[in-house]
VEXDREN-2710 file (C-alpha; in Angstrom, 1 decimal):
% VEXDREN-2710
k/r/px/py/pz
1/MET/65.3/163.7/62.9
2/LYS/64.2/163.9/66.5
3/ARG/67.1/163.4/68.9
4/LEU/66.6/160.2/71.0
5/PRO/68.3/159.1/74.2
6/VAL/71.2/156.6/73.9
7/ALA/72.9/154.9/76.7
8/LEU/76.6/155.4/76.4
9/GLY/77.9/153.3/79.1
10/GLY/78.1/154.4/82.8
11/PRO/75.1/155.7/85.1
12/SER/72.8/157.1/82.5
13/LEU/69.0/157.3/81.8
14/PRO/67.6/154.5/80.2
15/GLY/68.5/154.4/76.3
16/PRO/65.6/154.1/74.0
17/ARG/63.3/151.0/73.4
18/VAL/64.3/149.5/70.3
19/VAL/62.7/146.7/68.2
20/ALA/65.0/145.2/65.9
21/LEU/63.2/142.9/63.3
22/GLY/65.1/139.9/61.1
23/GLY/67.0/136.6/61.6
24/GLY/70.2/134.8/61.4
25/HIS/73.7/136.5/61.5
26/GLY/72.4/139.8/60.2
27/LEU/70.2/140.4/63.4
28/ALA/72.6/138.8/65.7
29/ALA/75.2/141.6/64.3
30/THR/72.3/144.4/65.2
31/LEU/71.5/142.9/68.7
32/THR/74.9/142.5/69.8
33/ALA/75.5/146.6/68.2
34/LEU/72.5/147.5/70.4
35/ARG/73.4/146.3/73.7
36/ARG/76.3/149.0/73.6
37/MET/73.5/151.5/73.5
38/THR/70.6/150.8/75.1
39/ASP/69.4/148.1/77.9
40/GLN/65.5/148.0/76.0
41/ILE/65.8/145.6/73.1
42/THR/63.4/143.3/71.7
43/ALA/64.1/141.1/68.9
44/VAL/61.4/140.0/66.8
45/VAL/62.5/136.9/64.8
46/GLY/61.1/135.6/61.7
47/VAL/59.8/131.8/61.5
48/ALA/60.3/130.4/58.2
49/ASP/63.5/128.3/58.7
50/ASP/62.9/125.0/57.1
51/GLY/66.7/123.9/57.0
52/GLY/69.3/122.2/59.5
53/SER/68.6/121.4/63.0
54/SER/65.7/123.9/63.0
55/GLY/63.7/122.2/60.2
56/ARG/64.3/118.5/61.9
57/LEU/62.8/119.9/64.8
58/ARG/60.1/121.9/63.0
59/GLY/59.3/118.8/61.1
60/GLU/59.1/116.2/63.9
61/PHE/57.6/118.5/66.8
62/GLY/55.7/120.9/64.8
63/ILE/56.8/123.7/66.5
64/LEU/58.1/127.2/65.4
65/PRO/61.9/126.9/64.3
66/PRO/64.1/127.3/67.3
67/GLY/67.4/128.2/65.2
68/ASP/67.0/132.0/64.9
69/LEU/65.4/132.6/67.9
70/ARG/68.3/131.0/69.8
71/MET/70.5/133.1/67.6
72/ALA/69.1/136.1/68.9
73/LEU/68.9/134.8/72.8
74/ALA/72.8/134.0/72.2
75/ALA/73.6/138.0/71.0
76/LEU/71.8/139.2/73.7
77/CYS/73.9/137.4/76.5
78/GLY/76.2/139.5/78.6
79/ASP/79.8/140.0/78.3
80/ASP/80.5/138.7/81.9
81/THR/81.5/135.4/82.6
82/TRP/78.1/134.0/83.1
83/GLY/76.6/135.4/79.5
84/ARG/80.0/134.3/77.5
85/THR/79.6/130.6/79.2
86/TRP/75.9/130.2/78.1
87/GLN/76.5/131.7/74.7
88/ARG/78.9/129.2/74.0
89/VAL/76.3/126.6/75.8
90/ILE/73.3/127.5/73.8
91/GLN/75.4/127.6/70.4
92/HIS/77.2/124.2/71.0
93/ARG/76.3/121.9/67.8
94/PHE/76.6/118.1/68.6
95/GLY/78.8/116.3/66.5
96/GLY/79.1/112.3/65.2
97/VAL/76.5/110.5/63.6
98/GLY/73.5/109.9/66.0
99/GLU/70.0/111.3/66.1
100/LEU/71.7/114.6/68.0
101/SER/74.0/115.0/65.0
102/GLY/74.0/118.7/63.7
103/HIS/71.5/119.7/66.6
104/SER/72.3/123.0/68.9
105/LEU/71.9/122.2/72.4
106/GLY/70.0/125.9/72.5
107/ASN/67.6/124.6/69.9
108/LEU/67.0/121.5/71.8
109/LEU/66.6/123.5/74.8
110/ILE/64.3/126.1/73.2
111/THR/62.0/122.7/72.1
112/ALA/61.9/121.3/75.5
113/LEU/60.4/124.7/77.0
114/TRP/58.0/125.2/74.4
115/GLU/57.0/121.8/75.6
116/GLU/57.2/122.5/79.3
117/THR/55.1/126.2/78.7
118/GLY/52.9/125.2/75.9
119/ASP/53.2/128.8/75.5
120/PRO/56.4/130.0/72.6
121/VAL/56.7/133.2/74.3
122/ALA/56.7/132.1/77.9
123/GLY/59.2/129.2/76.6
124/LEU/61.6/132.1/75.1
125/GLU/61.3/134.5/78.7
126/TRP/62.1/131.1/80.4
127/VAL/65.1/130.9/78.3
128/GLY/66.4/134.4/78.4
129/ALA/66.0/134.4/82.2
130/LEU/68.4/131.5/82.6
131/LEU/70.8/132.9/80.3
132/GLU/70.1/136.3/81.8
133/ALA/69.7/138.1/78.2
134/GLN/70.3/142.0/77.9
135/GLY/66.7/141.8/76.2
136/ARG/63.5/140.2/74.7
137/VAL/63.1/137.7/71.8
138/LEU/60.0/136.9/70.5
139/PRO/58.6/135.4/67.3
140/CYS/57.1/137.3/64.6
141/SER/54.4/134.8/64.3
142/LEU/52.9/132.1/66.7
143/GLU/52.7/129.7/63.4
144/PRO/55.5/128.5/61.6
145/LEU/55.7/130.1/58.0
146/GLU/56.7/128.8/54.5
147/ILE/58.4/131.4/52.1
148/VAL/57.1/131.2/48.5
149/ALA/59.1/132.9/45.7
150/GLN/58.0/133.6/42.0
151/VAL/61.6/133.2/40.6
152/ARG/62.6/133.6/37.0
153/GLY/65.5/131.5/35.2
154/VAL/65.6/128.8/37.5
155/THR/67.2/126.6/35.0
156/PRO/69.5/128.1/32.3
157/HIS/68.0/126.7/29.3
158/SER/64.8/128.8/30.1
159/PRO/66.0/132.2/31.2
160/ASP/62.6/133.9/31.3
161/VAL/60.4/131.5/32.7
162/ILE/58.8/132.3/36.4
163/THR/59.1/129.3/38.6
164/GLU/57.3/129.0/42.0
165/VAL/60.4/128.2/44.7
166/ARG/59.2/127.1/48.0
167/GLY/60.7/127.0/51.6
168/GLN/63.8/129.3/53.4
169/VAL/66.5/127.1/52.2
170/GLU/65.3/126.7/48.9
171/VAL/64.7/130.3/48.3
172/ALA/67.9/131.5/50.0
173/SER/69.9/129.3/47.2
174/THR/68.2/129.5/44.0
175/PRO/70.3/129.9/40.8
176/GLY/67.0/132.3/39.5
177/SER/66.3/136.0/39.8
178/VAL/63.4/136.4/42.7
179/VAL/60.6/138.4/41.4
180/SER/58.4/138.5/44.4
181/ILE/57.7/137.0/47.6
182/SER/54.6/135.6/49.7
183/LEU/54.1/133.5/52.9
184/GLU/52.1/130.6/53.4
185/PRO/49.4/131.1/55.2
186/SER/48.9/134.1/53.1
187/ARG/47.6/136.6/56.1
188/PRO/49.4/134.7/59.3
189/GLY/49.1/136.2/62.3
190/ALA/51.5/138.1/64.2
191/CYS/52.6/137.5/67.6
192/PRO/50.7/140.0/69.8
193/GLN/53.2/140.8/72.1
194/ALA/55.7/141.7/69.1
195/VAL/53.2/143.9/67.8
196/GLU/52.8/145.6/70.9
197/ALA/56.6/146.1/71.4
198/VAL/56.3/147.5/67.8
199/ARG/53.7/150.0/68.8
200/GLU/55.7/151.2/72.0
201/ALA/58.9/151.6/70.4
202/ASP/61.1/154.7/70.1
203/VAL/63.4/152.9/67.1
204/VAL/62.4/150.1/64.8
205/ILE/65.0/148.7/63.2
206/LEU/65.1/146.1/60.0
207/GLY/68.2/144.4/58.6
208/PRO/70.9/143.6/57.5
209/GLY/70.1/139.7/56.7
210/SER/69.1/137.7/53.6
211/TRP/67.0/140.1/51.9
212/PHE/64.1/137.8/51.1
213/THR/64.0/135.2/53.8
214/SER/64.8/137.2/56.7
215/VAL/64.2/141.0/56.2
216/LEU/61.1/141.3/54.0
217/PRO/58.5/138.5/55.4
218/HIS/58.0/140.5/58.4
219/LEU/56.5/142.8/56.3
220/LEU/53.9/140.4/54.7
221/ILE/52.6/139.7/57.9
222/PRO/49.5/142.1/58.2
223/GLU/49.2/143.1/61.6
224/LEU/52.9/143.0/61.9
225/ALA/53.3/145.7/58.8
226/LYS/50.6/148.1/60.2
227/ALA/52.5/148.4/63.2
228/ILE/55.6/149.3/61.4
229/THR/54.0/151.5/59.1
230/GLU/52.0/153.3/61.8
231/SER/54.6/153.3/64.5
232/PRO/55.7/157.0/65.5
233/ALA/59.0/155.2/66.1
234/LYS/62.3/156.3/64.0
235/ARG/62.6/153.7/61.2
236/ILE/65.8/152.3/60.5
237/LEU/67.0/150.3/57.7
238/VAL/70.5/148.5/57.3
239/MET/71.6/147.4/54.3
240/ASN/73.3/144.5/53.4
241/LEU/77.2/144.1/52.6
242/ALA/77.9/142.8/48.7
243/PRO/79.5/139.7/49.9
244/HIS/77.0/138.6/52.6
245/ASP/74.1/138.9/49.6
246/ASP/74.0/135.3/49.2
247/ILE/72.8/133.6/46.2
248/GLU/69.3/134.8/46.1
249/THR/69.9/138.8/45.7
250/ALA/73.2/138.3/43.9
251/GLY/73.2/140.6/40.8
252/ILE/70.6/143.0/42.0
253/PRO/71.9/146.4/42.3
254/VAL/71.6/147.8/46.1
255/ALA/68.8/150.5/45.4
256/GLU/66.8/147.8/44.0
257/HIS/66.5/146.5/47.5
258/LEU/64.8/149.0/48.0
259/ASP/62.3/148.7/45.2
260/PHE/61.4/145.2/46.9
261/LEU/60.5/147.1/49.8
262/ARG/58.4/149.4/48.8
263/ALA/56.4/146.8/46.7
264/VAL/56.0/144.7/49.9
265/ALA/54.9/147.3/52.1
266/PRO/54.0/150.3/49.9
267/ALA/52.9/152.5/52.6
268/ILE/56.4/152.5/54.5
269/ARG/58.5/155.3/55.2
270/LEU/62.2/155.0/56.8
271/ASP/63.8/157.7/58.6
272/ALA/67.4/156.7/57.9
273/VAL/69.0/154.0/55.7
274/ILE/72.8/152.7/57.1
275/ALA/75.2/151.5/54.3
276/ASP/78.7/151.4/54.3
277/PRO/80.4/153.1/51.3
278/ARG/82.5/150.4/50.1
279/HIS/79.8/148.5/49.5
280/ILE/77.4/150.5/47.3
281/ASP/77.1/149.8/43.5
282/ASP/75.5/152.9/42.3
283/LEU/75.7/156.0/45.5
284/ALA/73.2/158.1/43.3
285/ALA/70.5/155.7/42.6
286/LEU/70.6/154.4/46.1
287/SER/70.5/158.4/47.3
288/ARG/67.6/158.7/44.9
289/ALA/65.6/155.7/46.7
290/CYS/66.4/156.5/49.9
291/LYS/64.8/160.2/49.2
292/ASP/61.7/158.2/47.8
293/LEU/61.2/156.5/51.3
294/GLY/61.8/159.7/53.0
295/ALA/65.0/158.6/54.3
296/GLU/68.3/160.0/55.4
297/LEU/71.3/158.1/53.9
298/ILE/74.0/157.5/56.3
299/LEU/77.2/156.2/55.1
300/GLU/79.4/154.6/57.5
301/LYS/82.0/151.7/57.4
302/VAL/80.1/149.1/59.3
303/ALA/81.7/146.1/58.0
304/TYR/84.5/144.3/59.6
305/GLY/88.0/145.2/58.6
306/LYS/90.3/143.6/56.0
307/GLY/90.6/139.8/56.8
308/GLU/88.3/140.0/59.7
309/HIS/85.1/138.1/59.1
310/PRO/84.6/139.2/55.4
311/GLY/81.1/140.0/54.4
312/SER/79.8/140.6/58.1
313/HIS/78.7/143.9/60.2
314/ASP/81.0/144.7/62.6
315/PRO/78.9/145.3/65.9
316/ASP/81.0/148.2/67.0
317/ARG/80.9/149.5/64.0
318/LEU/77.1/149.3/64.0
319/ALA/76.6/151.1/67.2
320/VAL/78.5/154.0/65.9
321/ALA/76.3/154.1/63.2
322/PHE/72.8/153.8/65.3
323/ARG/74.4/156.5/67.4
324/THR/74.5/158.6/64.3
325/ALA/71.2/157.6/62.9
326/LEU/69.6/158.2/66.8
327/LEU/71.2/161.4/67.5
328/GLY/71.0/163.1/64.0
END
């Protein structure tokens, strides 16, 4: 693979232009890792969340769900006093039993700036400037999306019946086996700035994150999927860790995750797939699946050590794996 510049700290050339796509804790881990190696980061974040504070704000104001966007901004806060302070502030969640209960301050701040600017991208840029975020955060689409899944065996007494399940929360928690996913609207427009960032990137990273509700939906947005598949950038996929797979992918072999990826985006090719060897159920099958996508399988211990944040990626270890992928 072509070598790319990687900033390793101290005075150096700018690092590669990296676009990371996903949502939630998985994307936050990727962004935290990337801050250790480049100063040109763009996060492209899913906008299908319909639960919790985000779901309430989405329903009340008809806006994009702000929660995953907030988490991405928090992950891009610096390691100085200012950055650490603002990271805590925007992640603060109100307690009590009143109308503010359960809301994150960052969600409310983003909502306020969207009302002030009338522009989702401009509002996020304002928040990023306030936080001195070390990168840019963009929504994947400028309209709220709904995830629709065809799920087999939702009820135990009908194991072969396929049921339509709607909404990110419901899909993420379904006890059945997801057969396919789609979005409503069926062909949503992509955020133009996100498409431009992908087309200009040196590296595009997918994952980790909830497979059907955070990772794959980006590839169901036609303009964004086209930009990803046609981009000359290196394309890297980070596989999930077994304990992090949540209910939505329970029991699905790791290699089959890549089958779903190809079903959603048949034209996609990858340069590298990063997987933790301790969380692979069938190495031979995963190796074959990676080869079918044109990807090098990179085996690195990217999970936290024993007893630390089980099921989560360690940003320091993930940064090492990214360097291996980029310099290989």
